[in-house]
VEXNUTI-198619 format. One line per 8 residues: number of its first residue (from 1); their letters; for each residue x, y, z of N, C-alpha, C. Coordinates in Angstrom, 2 decimals, padded with zeros to 5 digits, m for minus. Example, Ala and Ser with C-alpha at 12.3 -4.5 7.8 and 13.67 -1.06 7.14 Angstrom:
// VEXNUTI-198619
1	AS	013.19:m005.69:007.80:012.30:m004.50:007.80:013.20:m003.30:007.80 ~ 012.85:m002.25:007.08:013.67:m001.06:007.14:012.90:000.03:007.87 .
// end
This chain:
// VEXNUTI-198619
1	MSEQKPRR	m110.14:010.33:007.67:m109.83:008.91:007.63:m109.01:008.62:006.37 ~ m107.90:007.92:006.51:m107.03:007.65:005.37:m107.57:006.50:004.53 ~ m107.13:006.48:003.30:m107.57:005.45:002.36:m106.73:004.19:002.57 ~ m107.36:003.03:002.44:m106.66:001.76:002.57:m105.67:001.60:001.43 ~ m104.43:001.27:001.75:m103.41:001.00:000.74:m103.60:m000.41:000.21 ~ m103.28:m000.65:m001.07:m103.41:m002.01:m001.61:m102.56:m003.00:m000.81 ~ m103.11:m004.18:m000.64:m102.44:m005.22:000.14:m102.92:m006.57:m000.37 ~ m102.06:m007.55:m000.31:m102.43:m008.93:m000.65:m102.44:m009.73:000.65 .
9	VLVVVSNK	m103.38:m010.64:000.76:m103.51:m011.43:001.98:m103.50:m012.92:001.63 ~ m102.66:m013.66:002.34:m102.65:m015.12:002.26:m103.32:m015.64:003.52 ~ m104.35:m016.45:003.34:m105.04:m017.08:004.46:m104.76:m018.58:004.37 ~ m104.20:m019.14:005.43:m103.91:m020.57:005.50:m104.87:m021.16:006.52 ~ m105.74:m022.06:006.05:m106.75:m022.64:006.93:m106.46:m024.13:007.10 ~ m106.22:m024.53:008.33:m105.96:m025.92:008.66:m107.28:m026.65:008.88 ~ m107.25:m027.97:008.69:m108.46:m028.75:008.96:m108.78:m028.82:010.45 ~ m107.95:m028.21:011.29:m108.21:m028.14:012.73:m109.03:m026.92:013.11 .
17	NPLWEQAW	m109.28:m026.04:012.15:m110.00:m024.80:012.43:m111.48:m024.94:012.08 ~ m112.37:m024.32:012.85:m113.81:m024.40:012.55:m114.18:m023.85:011.17 ~ m113.35:m022.99:010.59:m113.65:m022.43:009.27:m113.19:m023.33:008.12 ~ m112.69:m024.52:008.44:m112.14:m025.42:007.43:m113.11:m025.68:006.27 ~ m114.30:m026.15:006.54:m115.26:m026.46:005.47:m115.61:m025.21:004.69 ~ m115.85:m024.12:005.39:m116.22:m022.86:004.76:m115.09:m022.32:003.88 ~ m113.85:m022.59:004.25:m112.72:m022.05:003.49:m112.77:m022.47:002.03 ~ m113.20:m023.69:001.77:m113.26:m024.17:000.40:m114.60:m023.84:m000.26 .
25	SASEDTCK	m115.69:m024.04:000.47:m117.02:m023.89:m000.13:m117.51:m022.45:m000.16 ~ m117.06:m021.62:000.77:m117.51:m020.22:000.85:m116.30:m019.34:001.17 ~ m115.35:m019.32:000.26:m114.08:m018.63:000.48:m114.26:m017.14:000.75 ~ m115.26:m016.53:000.14:m115.49:m015.09:000.36:m115.79:m014.82:001.83 ~ m116.53:m015.71:002.47:m116.82:m015.55:003.90:m115.55:m015.69:004.74 ~ m114.67:m016.59:004.33:m113.39:m016.74:005.02:m112.55:m015.48:004.85 ~ m112.61:m014.87:003.67:m111.89:m013.60:003.43:m112.41:m012.52:004.38 ~ m113.71:m012.45:004.56:m114.29:m011.45:005.47:m113.84:m011.71:006.91 .
33	AALEILKS	m113.78:m012.97:007.30:m113.29:m013.30:008.65:m111.83:m012.89:008.79 ~ m111.04:m013.10:007.74:m109.62:m012.70:007.76:m109.49:m011.18:007.88 ~ m110.38:m010.44:007.22:m110.37:m008.98:007.35:m110.55:m008.57:008.80 ~ m111.49:m009.20:009.48:m111.74:m008.88:010.89:m110.51:m009.19:011.74 ~ m109.87:m010.31:011.47:m108.67:m010.69:012.22:m107.55:m009.69:011.97 ~ m107.35:m009.29:010.72:m106.32:m008.29:010.41:m106.61:m006.97:011.11 ~ m107.86:m006.57:011.11:m108.25:m005.32:011.77:m108.00:m005.40:013.27 ~ m108.37:m006.51:013.89:m108.19:m006.65:015.34:m106.71:m006.74:015.73 .
41	NHLLEHND	m105.85:m007.12:014.78:m104.41:m007.18:015.03:m103.69:m005.92:014.55 ~ m104.47:m004.90:014.21:m103.93:m003.60:013.78:m103.05:m003.71:012.53 ~ m103.40:m004.63:011.64:m102.66:m004.82:010.39:m103.43:m004.27:009.20 ~ m104.56:m003.66:009.47:m105.43:m003.17:008.41:m106.06:m001.87:008.87 ~ m106.07:m000.89:007.98:m106.64:000.41:008.33:m108.16:000.37:008.30 ~ m108.71:m000.29:007.31:m110.17:m000.40:007.15:m110.49:m001.86:006.87 ~ m111.69:m002.25:007.12:m112.07:m003.62:006.79:m113.34:m003.65:005.95 ~ m113.32:m002.89:004.87:m114.45:m002.82:003.95:m114.47:m004.08:003.09 .
49	PTSIRLLA	m115.43:m004.98:003.30:m115.46:m006.22:002.53:m115.70:m006.02:001.04 ~ m116.18:m004.83:000.64:m116.40:m004.60:m000.79:m115.10:m004.30:m001.52 ~ m114.01:m004.06:m000.78:m112.74:m003.73:m001.43:m111.87:m004.96:m001.68 ~ m112.41:m006.17:m001.43:m111.58:m007.37:m001.62:m111.87:m008.04:m002.96 ~ m110.83:m008.67:m003.49:m110.94:m009.45:m004.73:m110.27:m010.80:m004.48 ~ m111.07:m011.86:m004.48:m110.54:m013.21:m004.32:m109.74:m013.56:m005.57 ~ m108.47:m013.91:m005.39:m107.61:m014.24:m006.52:m107.46:m015.74:m006.73 ~ m107.21:m016.47:m005.65:m106.92:m017.89:m005.81:m107.25:m018.64:m004.53 .
57	KTNWGTRV	m107.63:m019.90:m004.72:m107.76:m020.80:m003.58:m107.25:m022.17:m004.01 ~ m106.52:m022.80:m003.10:m105.89:m024.08:m003.38:m106.13:m025.01:m002.21 ~ m106.54:m026.24:m002.52:m106.78:m027.26:m001.51:m105.66:m028.29:m001.58 ~ m104.96:m028.47:m000.46:m103.90:m029.48:m000.38:m104.31:m030.63:000.54 ~ m105.58:m030.82:000.77:m106.04:m031.95:001.58:m106.22:m031.61:003.05 ~ m105.17:m031.14:003.71:m105.29:m030.76:005.12:m105.18:m029.25:005.32 ~ m104.94:m028.54:004.24:m104.83:m027.08:004.29:m105.50:m026.49:003.05 ~ m106.16:m025.36:003.26:m106.69:m024.56:002.15:m105.95:m023.23:002.20 .
65	FIVFDIAN	m105.42:m022.83:001.05:m104.73:m021.55:000.92:m105.61:m020.63:000.09 ~ m105.87:m019.45:000.62:m106.69:m018.46:m000.07:m105.86:m017.19:m000.20 ~ m105.87:m016.60:m001.38:m105.18:m015.32:m001.58:m106.19:m014.33:m002.12 ~ m106.24:m013.16:m001.48:m107.10:m012.09:m001.97:m106.40:m010.76:m001.84 ~ m106.83:m009.81:m002.65:m106.31:m008.45:m002.61:m107.32:m007.54:m001.91 ~ m106.78:m006.53:m001.25:m107.59:m005.49:m000.63:m107.25:m004.17:m001.31 ~ m108.26:m003.46:m001.78:m108.11:m002.10:m002.32:m107.09:m002.01:m003.45 ~ m106.97:m003.06:m004.24:m106.03:m003.05:m005.36:m106.77:m002.60:m006.62 .
73	VSYDPATG	m107.01:m001.30:m006.74:m107.80:m000.76:m007.85:m107.06:m000.85:m009.18 ~ m105.75:m001.04:m009.16:m104.99:m001.12:m010.41:m104.89:m002.55:m010.94 ~ m105.51:m003.52:m010.25:m105.44:m004.91:m010.69:m106.10:m005.08:m012.06 ~ m105.42:m005.82:m012.94:m105.93:m006.12:m014.27:m105.61:m007.58:m014.58 ~ m106.60:m008.44:m014.76:m106.32:m009.86:m015.02:m105.48:m010.09:m016.28 ~ m105.54:m009.16:m017.23:m104.76:m009.32:m018.46:m103.26:m009.18:m018.21 ~ m102.89:m008.49:m017.14:m101.47:m008.30:m016.83:m101.08:m008.94:m015.50 ~ m101.96:m009.74:m014.94:m101.70:m010.36:m013.64:m100.55:m011.33:m013.63 .
81	HLPEQNNL	m100.10:m011.76:m014.81:m098.97:m012.68:m014.89:m097.62:m011.98:m014.85 ~ m097.62:m010.65:m014.94:m096.37:m009.90:m014.98:m095.85:m009.64:m013.57 ~ m094.56:m009.86:m013.35:m093.99:m009.66:m012.01:m094.22:m008.26:m011.46 ~ m094.13:m007.25:m012.32:m094.30:m005.87:m011.84:m095.73:m005.57:m011.39 ~ m096.68:m006.43:m011.78:m098.06:m006.27:m011.34:m098.33:m007.04:m010.04 ~ m097.32:m007.72:m009.55:m097.45:m008.55:m008.35:m096.38:m008.17:m007.34 ~ m096.43:m006.94:m006.93:m095.43:m006.43:m006.00:m096.12:m005.73:m004.83 ~ m097.09:m006.42:m004.25:m097.87:m005.84:m003.15:m097.32:m006.30:m001.80 .
89	PVSIVHLS	m097.48:m005.47:m000.77:m097.19:m005.96:000.58:m098.19:m007.07:000.91 ~ m097.74:m008.04:001.69:m098.56:m009.22:002.00:m098.72:m009.36:003.51 ~ m099.93:m009.69:003.90:m100.21:m010.09:005.29:m100.62:m011.56:005.26 ~ m100.30:m012.26:006.34:m100.61:m013.69:006.43:m101.53:m013.91:007.63 ~ m102.59:m014.68:007.40:m103.50:m015.08:008.47:m103.50:m016.60:008.52 ~ m103.10:m017.16:009.67:m103.13:m018.61:009.89:m104.33:m018.94:010.75 ~ m105.17:m019.84:010.26:m106.33:m020.31:011.01:m106.14:m021.80:011.25 ~ m105.71:m022.14:012.43:m105.46:m023.52:012.80:m106.11:m023.74:014.15 .
97	GRVKAYPA	m105.43:m024.45:015.06:m105.92:m024.54:016.43:m105.87:m023.17:017.08 ~ m104.89:m022.38:016.66:m104.76:m020.98:017.08:m104.91:m020.09:015.86 ~ m105.18:m018.82:016.11:m105.30:m017.84:015.03:m104.13:m016.88:015.14 ~ m103.40:m016.70:014.03:m102.27:m015.78:014.00:m102.39:m014.90:012.77 ~ m101.97:m013.65:012.90:m101.94:m012.72:011.77:m100.69:m011.87:011.91 ~ m099.99:m011.69:010.78:m098.75:m010.92:010.82:m098.38:m010.48:009.41 ~ m097.55:m009.43:009.30:m097.07:m009.03:007.98:m096.03:m010.04:007.49 ~ m096.07:m010.34:006.22:m095.10:m011.28:005.64:m093.74:m010.63:005.53 .
105	GPPAQSRV	m092.70:m011.39:005.82:m091.34:m010.93:005.58:m091.06:m010.96:004.09 ~ m089.94:m010.38:003.65:m089.63:m010.33:002.21:m089.67:m011.68:001.49 ~ m089.12:m012.78:002.05:m089.19:m014.04:001.31:m090.62:m014.54:001.11 ~ m091.44:m014.47:002.16:m092.83:m014.93:002.04:m093.62:m014.02:001.12 ~ m093.40:m012.71:001.22:m094.09:m011.76:000.34:m093.76:m012.05:m001.12 ~ m092.50:m012.26:m001.40:m092.08:m012.57:m002.77:m092.71:m013.88:m003.25 ~ m092.73:m014.88:m002.38:m093.29:m016.18:m002.78:m094.78:m016.07:m003.10 ~ m095.53:m015.37:m002.26:m096.98:m015.21:m002.49:m097.21:m014.45:m003.80 .
113	NNEIARIH	m096.53:m013.33:m003.99:m096.72:m012.53:m005.21:m096.29:m013.31:m006.45 ~ m095.17:m014.04:m006.38:m094.72:m014.84:m007.53:m095.69:m015.97:m007.83 ~ m096.27:m016.56:m006.81:m097.23:m017.65:m007.01:m098.49:m017.14:m007.71 ~ m098.95:m015.94:m007.37:m100.12:m015.38:m008.05:m099.79:m015.12:m009.52 ~ m098.61:m014.61:m009.81:m098.20:m014.41:m011.21:m098.15:m015.75:m011.94 ~ m097.61:m016.78:m011.28:m097.51:m018.12:m011.89:m098.90:m018.69:m012.16 ~ m099.82:m018.52:m011.22:m101.18:m019.03:m011.40:m101.86:m018.32:m012.58 ~ m101.66:m017.02:m012.71:m102.18:m016.30:m013.87:m101.61:m016.91:m015.15 .
121	NLNGIGSV	m100.31:m017.15:m015.18:m099.66:m017.73:m016.35:m100.24:m019.10:m016.68 ~ m100.39:m019.95:m015.67:m100.87:m021.31:m015.89:m102.30:m021.34:m016.42 ~ m103.12:m020.41:m016.01:m104.52:m020.42:m016.42:m104.75:m019.78:m017.78 ~ m103.80:m019.04:m018.29:m103.84:m018.59:m019.68:m104.50:m017.26:m019.94 ~ m104.39:m016.87:m021.19:m104.93:m015.60:m021.68:m106.45:m015.63:m021.55 ~ m107.00:m014.54:m021.06:m108.45:m014.42:m020.92:m109.00:m015.00:m019.63 ~ m108.15:m015.63:m018.84:m108.63:m016.21:m017.58:m108.77:m015.11:m016.53 ~ m109.75:m015.28:m015.67:m109.99:m014.30:m014.61:m110.16:m015.04:m013.28 .
129	PPFVTDYA	m109.75:m014.39:m012.21:m109.90:m015.02:m010.89:m111.36:m015.07:m010.46 ~ m111.66:m015.89:m009.50:m110.72:m016.66:m008.69:m110.27:m017.94:m009.39 ~ m108.98:m018.23:m009.22:m108.39:m019.45:m009.76:m108.48:m020.53:m008.68 ~ m109.00:m021.68:m009.06:m109.27:m022.75:m008.10:m108.44:m023.97:m008.48 ~ m107.65:m024.47:m007.52:m106.83:m025.66:m007.74:m107.04:m026.61:m006.58 ~ m107.39:m027.86:m006.89:m107.64:m028.85:m005.85:m106.66:m030.00:m006.00 ~ m105.55:m029.95:m005.26:m104.55:m031.01:m005.30:m105.02:m032.26:m004.59 ~ m106.07:m032.17:m003.79:m106.62:m033.34:m003.12:m107.16:m034.34:m004.15 .
137	LGPPTYYN	m107.48:m033.85:m005.34:m107.99:m034.71:m006.42:m106.88:m035.22:m007.33 ~ m105.64:m034.81:m007.07:m104.51:m035.19:m007.92:m103.91:m033.96:m008.58 ~ m102.89:m034.17:m009.41:m102.24:m033.02:m010.06:m103.21:m032.31:m011.00 ~ m103.19:m030.98:m010.99:m104.09:m030.23:m011.89:m103.59:m030.28:m013.33 ~ m104.51:m030.05:m014.25:m104.18:m029.95:m015.67:m104.53:m028.55:m016.12 ~ m103.59:m027.93:m016.84:m103.81:m026.58:m017.37:m103.86:m026.70:m018.89 ~ m104.99:m026.31:m019.47:m105.21:m026.52:m020.90:m104.79:m025.36:m021.77 ~ m104.58:m024.18:m021.19:m104.31:m023.01:m022.01:m103.28:m022.09:m021.35 .
145	PRDPSLL	m102.11:m022.61:m020.95:m101.16:m021.73:m020.26:m100.59:m020.68:m021.20 ~ m100.28:m019.51:m020.65:m099.62:m018.46:m021.44:m098.26:m018.95:m021.92 ~ m097.54:m019.62:m021.03:m096.18:m020.06:m021.32:m096.06:m021.55:m020.97 ~ m096.18:m022.44:m021.97:m096.14:m023.88:m021.70:m094.85:m024.34:m021.03 ~ m093.77:m023.58:m021.15:m092.52:m023.99:m020.52:m092.62:m023.97:m019.00 ~ m093.66:m023.33:m018.46:m093.85:m023.29:m017.01:m094.45:m024.58:m016.47 ~ m094.99:m025.41:m017.34:m095.64:m026.65:m016.88:m094.63:m027.69:m016.47 .
// end
């Protein structure tokens, strides 16, 4: 049996999906559900829930975005803001009225990886995931960004 290659997963959960409430309150369970969906769509070699690391979750009111890594043993929160540390292949799982899973194309992959680097930067030195941002409450405030010019 081959080893799972590192991969980043973006899960987009609409308020039309039964997992909507769970996506925000129990994101790890939503990640496990996404693993099953990826496996059933032949986008994942293994679905070991112990190999996942929740990186970020964002609430935009009608959508929750969750990003997690699978089997990324080289991940280091101290260097998570560096672009070269955010160059993983990305899979996308949409949970809405329908469920879709597919590999991200280059533009979406770049956007997801760049957003994780940006979130690391915004949360500052010494910060560790999961990073939680709730835009439903208004614009977030970052008190200790690595690079204030990003604000």
